N, C-alpha and C positions, 0 to 999 in steps of 0.2 A: 785583638780577636782575629782569628784566621778567617779569611774570606771563603765563602762556599758558593757553588754555582746557583744555589737557591736564592742567595742574597744579591749576587752580582751577575750581569750578563757575561757570558764566557767569550772572551776575545771579540768584543763588539764589532760588527761588520760581517761576520761569517754568515749570519742569518739572512743577509740580502743576496747571497750567492745562488739561491734557487734550488732546483731539484737534483742537480749533480754538481759536486765540487770536491776538491781535495785540498786540505790545508795541512801542510807538512812543516816540520821543524828539524833543521839540520844543524848539528853542532859543529862549530869552528870552521865553517866554510864561508867565504865571502859570497855575496849575492851573485857576482860574476861567475865564480867557480861552480856554484850550485846550478846555475843555468847551463853552463857548458857541460857539466856532467849529465844533466837531464837530456841535453841534446837539442840545442836551439840554433837558429840562423843568427850568428853573431852580428851580422849586418843590420838586423832589425832591433838590436838592443837600444832602449831609450828609457829615460826616467819618466814614470807616470804616477799619478795619485791612485788611490784604491778605486775610486769611482770610475776613473778612466780605464783602469785595468779591467774592471768588470764589463764596461761598455765595449772596449776593444775585443774582449773575448767573445761577447755576444755577437758582434759584427763578423767575426772570423771563425765562428763555430764550425768544427769539422764533424763528420758523421760519427766518429768513434773516439774523439779526444778533444781537448781544449785547443783552440787556435791561437791563444795568446796567454802567456803565464807571467807571473811576476815574483820577484824575490826581494826581501827587505831584511836588513840586519836589525836584530833586537837582542842586546846583550851578547851572550856567547853563542847565540843561535841565529840562523837565517830562516825566516818564514817564507815558504814557497806556496803560492796560491795558484791553483788550477781552476778557474771558473769554468764550469762545464766539463771538467776533466776528472780523472780518477786514477791516473797511471802510477804515480809514486807509490801508492798503497799496495798495488797488486801486480804490476808488470816487473817481472824478475830482472830483465836487462837494465831497466831504469833504476830500480831501488838498489841493485847491486852496485852500479856505477856511483850512485849518489851517496851511498853509505860506506864506500871504501875508506877504511881507516878512521871512520867516525861512526855516528849513530843518527838515526832518523826516527822521528815520531810522526805518524801520519793519521789524520782523521778524514775519512772519505764518506760522503753521502752519495748514494746512487739509487734514486727511487725506482729505476727500471731494472735494476740488477740486485746488488747487495751492498749494504753499508759495511765499512771495514775500519777497524782500528788496528794499527800495526806499529810495532816497535822493532826496528831492524838495526843490527850492529855489524859493521864490517862485512856487509853483503849477506848476512844470515838473518832470516826472520826469527826473532826471539819470542815474540808474542803477537799473534794475529787472531782476531775474532770479529764477528758481527755484533755490534753493540746491542742489537735486539736479542741475541742469544749468547750472552757472555760465558755460558757454561761450555760452549763448544769452541774451545781454544786450541790453537796449534802453535808450533814453533819449538825452538831448541830448549826453551825454558818457559813453557806456557803458563806456569804458576807464579812467575816472578812478581807480578803486581797484584796478587789476589787480595792482600790486605788493603791496599789503596782502592781496589775495585769495590770491595765490600763497603768501605767507608763512604763512597760517593754514589752508591746505589746500582752499580753494575755487578749484581750479585754473581760471584763466580760459581755458585751452586744453584743458580736459577733453575726452577722447574718449568719446563716448556709447557706443561699442562696447567700451570698456575697463572697468577696475574702476570701481565706483561711488564717489561722494563719501562719505568717512567723516565722521560727525558734522556733517551739513549745518546743523542748527539751531544747534548749539554754535558752528560756524564763523560763522554769520550774526550771532550775538550778539558774537563776538569782533571781527567787522568793525564792528559798531555801536560797540563799545567804542573801537576805533581811530579812528573818525570823531568820536565825541563827546568822547573823552578821559575818560569815566567808567570807573572801574576795574571789571574783571570781577567783583570781589568785592562790588560794590554789591548789597545784599540787599533784594530787593523785599518780602520778608516783614516787614522792620523799618520800612517806610515807613507814614506816615499819609496816606491818600488822601482827596481830595474826590471823592465818588461821586455819580452822577446817572443817571437813566433817559434814554436817547436818545429824541428825538421820533420818532414813527412817521410814515413817509412817507405 
């Protein structure tokens, strides 16, 4: 039986990250390379557990971005977690570097701005949308995942004047699972992360 996000928690642990976070999946890069491409102070790299990553990020929070991020390998993908951050999903310089020669799937929650789902390949946004408004997609191939979106409740023909989208963030993680092939039950809390402080612009 195929697991669905209604039956299983999506990537357990993400729900503890609070009102602003970005969880991204980068194909075929090591955690070290993913952090370097993001732009971190390599002298601050150290191995941390998920709870410590979240704690360190809270202690070093910056006004406009995460103060500590982490990356962990899962199968063919590296998961990059920005507690309190949002940059991989929307900052062109960062997602261009990170996705060079590969692909990135990013789920971003930002309660004070806009939530974002993004699929980026080799520097080019292929699909981007706010999970609350999945009908308003952009990118070089904005309709690429419409079948998957419809199956998981992110209705690509959603009527803004009709009922809202149920579980938009859970649906976004379910879509990420469908693209990456990583199971929804992948528990972020059990991963060992390589953490580091991003360089300040």
